[in-house]
N, C-alpha and C positions, 0 to 999 in steps of 0.2 A: 895709704893704698896697701892692701893685702898682696903679698907676693909669695911665690913658692921658693923656699930658701935653696941654697945650693945643696945642703945635705938632703933635703927632701927631693929635690930633682934627682940627684945621684940615686936614691932609693927607687924612685920611679923608673929610672933607666934600667936598674937592676932588675926590677919587676918584669918590665917588658922583655928583657933578654932571657928571664926564666920562663915566662909564660907565652910570649908572643911568637907568631910564626916567622919564618925567614922574610916573608914579605914585609911584615911590620918592623922586623929588625932593621932591614936595608933601607926602609923608608926613613926610619929614626936616623939612621947614619948619614942619610942624604941631607935631611933637614937640620940635624943638630951638630954633625961632625964633619961637614964639608965633603961628604961622600959623594961618589959618582952616581949619575942616574942609571948607568948600565946594569948594576945589580938589582935595581928595582924592576927594570925591564926583564931581567932574567927570571926573577922570581915570579913574575906575571906570566912569563912564557911557559912555565911548568903547568899552569891552568889552562893553556891554550888547546883548543882541539882543531882536528882537520878541517872542520866547516868553517873556520875563522873565528868562531866565538870562544867564550871562556866558560870552563866547567870545573869539576873537581872541587866542589864546596868552597869556590872562592868567596862567596858571601856565606858565613859559617851557619846560617840559619837553614840553609837547603843544602843537603849532602850529596846532591846528584853529581855524577860524572859528565852527563850530558850538558851541552852548551845552553845556557839561559840568558835572556835579556838582563835579568837582575844582576848576573855576574858580570856582564859587560859593562853596566853602569857602575858597579863597584870598581872594576879595573880602571875606568876613566877618572872616577873620583879619587883613586889611589894616586894616579899620576899627577893630577891637580894638586893634591895634599903635599906630595913629594917634590913639586916642581919637576917632574920627570919627562916633560916634553909631550909630544904627540905619541898616540899608541902606535906600535909596529903594525904594518901592513893594514891601515885603516880600510883599504878597499875590501880585504877579506872579511874584516869585522862587519862592514856595511852589508856585504853580501849575505852574512848570516842573519843579520837584522832584517834584511828584506825578506828572508825565508820564514821569518817569525812574524812579520806584519800582518795584521788583520785587515779586513775589508774597510774598517774605518781609517786605517791609515797610520796607526800607531802600533806598538807592541805591549803585550801583556808582560808582567814581571817573571812569571814562570810558565813554561810550556807543560804539556801533558807528560813529557819525559821525566819532569821532576817528581812525579808520584811514585817512581821507582825506588826513591831513597827517603831516608829519614828527613823530617822537616820540623821547624818550630810550629807550635800551635796556630799561629797566626797565618801560616801557610798550609794549613791542613787541607784545604781545598782550593787549590790555585785557580784564580778567576781568569777565564780564557779571553776576556774583553781586553781592549787596548787601554793602556793606563797613562794618564797624563803625568803621573809622578815619574814613571820609569822612562817614558818616551821623551818628556821635557828634559830630564837630566842628560840622557844620551845625546839628544840633539844640541843641547846647550854646550856641552863639553866638547863635542866634535866641532861645532862651529867656532868656539873659542880657540880650538887648536888648529883652526884653518882647513879642516877637512871638507872638501867639495866633492859631494856625491849625491847622486839622484835620492837615495834614501834620506839623507840629511834634509833635503828640500822637503820631501814628501812629509817626514815627521814633524817639521817645523809647521807646515800648513795645517797638520792635524791639531797640534797644540794651540796655534793661533785661533783656529776655530773654536776649539773648546773654551778658550778665554774668553773670546768675543761673545759667546753664547751663555756665559756665566756658569759654565759646567766644570767648575773647578774642584770642589769637594773639600776633603780633609787635608790636614797640614802637610802630609808628604806630596800631594798633589800641588799644593801651593808652592812648595820647595822646588818641585820640578819646573813649575810655571816660572818662578823666580830666576832660576839658573838659566833658563831659556831667554828670559827677558833681558838678562845681562849680555847676551850674545847677539842681540837684534841691532838693526839700524836704528839710529836715535828717534827717528819720528815714530817707528812703530813701537819701540819701547815705551815711549812717553804715552802712547795710547793705551797700551796694556797694563802697565805697572798700576795704576790706580785700581784697576779691577782686581789684580792679584792682591794687592795690600788690603783692599776691602774684604776679600774672602778670607783672609787670615784671622781677621777680628773674631770670627765665630766658627773657625775651623776645629774640628775634632783632633785631638792629639797634639794640640799646641797650648803650651802654658806661657802666658806673657811674663809673669813676674814670679820671682823665686819666694819660697824654696821649691825645688824640683824633687820631689820624693818618689815619683812613679815615672814609668816611660812616657816620654813626651818630647816634641821637638820645642826649641826655645829660641828666642832671638839670636842666640849665639850660632844656631844652624843656619841662619839667614844672613848674619853679619859675622862671620868667623874672624874678621880682621877689620881695623878701623877704615880701611879702603873700600869696604863692600858697599855697593850701592844702597842696600837695603838699611844701612845705619840710619838714614833719614826717617825710616818708618818707626823707629823705636825711640831715638834720642840716646845720647852717650850715657845718661845716668841709669837708665835701664839695663844697658849693656854691662856697665860697671857692677851693677848689683848682681847680675847673672855671674859674672866673673868671680865675685866674692863667694857666691854659692857653689860654682864649680870647685873652687879650692876647698870648700868645706866638705864636698863629697868624696874626696881623695880619702882611701881606706888606709889602715895601718900598714899594710904590706907595700904601700907604694902605688898601688894600682886603683883605677876607677871602677865602679860597679857596673854591672849590666841589669837593667830594670825590667826584664822580661824573661821568659823561660826559654833558653835555646834548646835544641834537640840534645839527647843524651850524648855522652862521650867528649870528644875534644872541642866541641863548639864553645863552651863556656869560657875556657882558657884562651882560645882563639879570639873571642869577642873581648874579653878583658884586655888583652894586649892591644886590640885595635882601639878601644875606647881609651886606653891610656895614651896612645899615641896621639889621638885626636885631641884630647884635652891638653896635652902638652904643646901641641902646634897652636891651639887657640891662645893659651896663656902666653906663649912666645910672641904671637902677632900682636896682642894687646899690651905687651911690656910687663906681664906679671911674672916673668922669670928673672 
């Protein structure tokens, strides 16, 4: 079994501290150095706005200061990655999400306010329609954190209806649906999971087998640890092959690459720090460190 050596891990840590934001540094401390979750929350608080949402380029591909649902999703994923517990003041966050909810019952990734700042090419024209990818991630993480709020229930109903109708779509939507399913009552999860798994087989932006040479989601996104329910979708052998490939993608400076074009400026370094943190967390969870 290929593993990341102690020397290579130390170089990747050094890279992250050279390139990463305070948020990723503090998250690394929390996961790998027995750090407190409080600094992770403090780093996220710097991105919090008065409306209860998150802004200020929290997701580096959109440089907007205004709150965006995509940024809220990024915040919740960060807390899950760093074992940081529930988001601070979830009612305020849900209030912002209510304000961003469309008539369909879900939220788009970006609002019209995102057009005021630089964005990566794939966000050049923000789609105002409700997104299963973003809404599913938000509702799933909030449910798993025990947040009870009318917005969470409304968003869950939106996602369940989309999944039942077979309106799932590309790999990011499948991922959002999968995260939601992990938070649902057992009977409902058993009903929906086969539909979600079937959608992944032909989803755009999903690469089932290595090598991964372009931007895509892989089985490791759905099963970042052996305890993930989605492990049964792929089998351990396929996950181990992706772990080998992930180790191969590490670059000479200790960081992992970004396989899309971020907006100019700080975003590339911010993303490389984030991708490095995520890679190290996955390798740790699978016993490859």
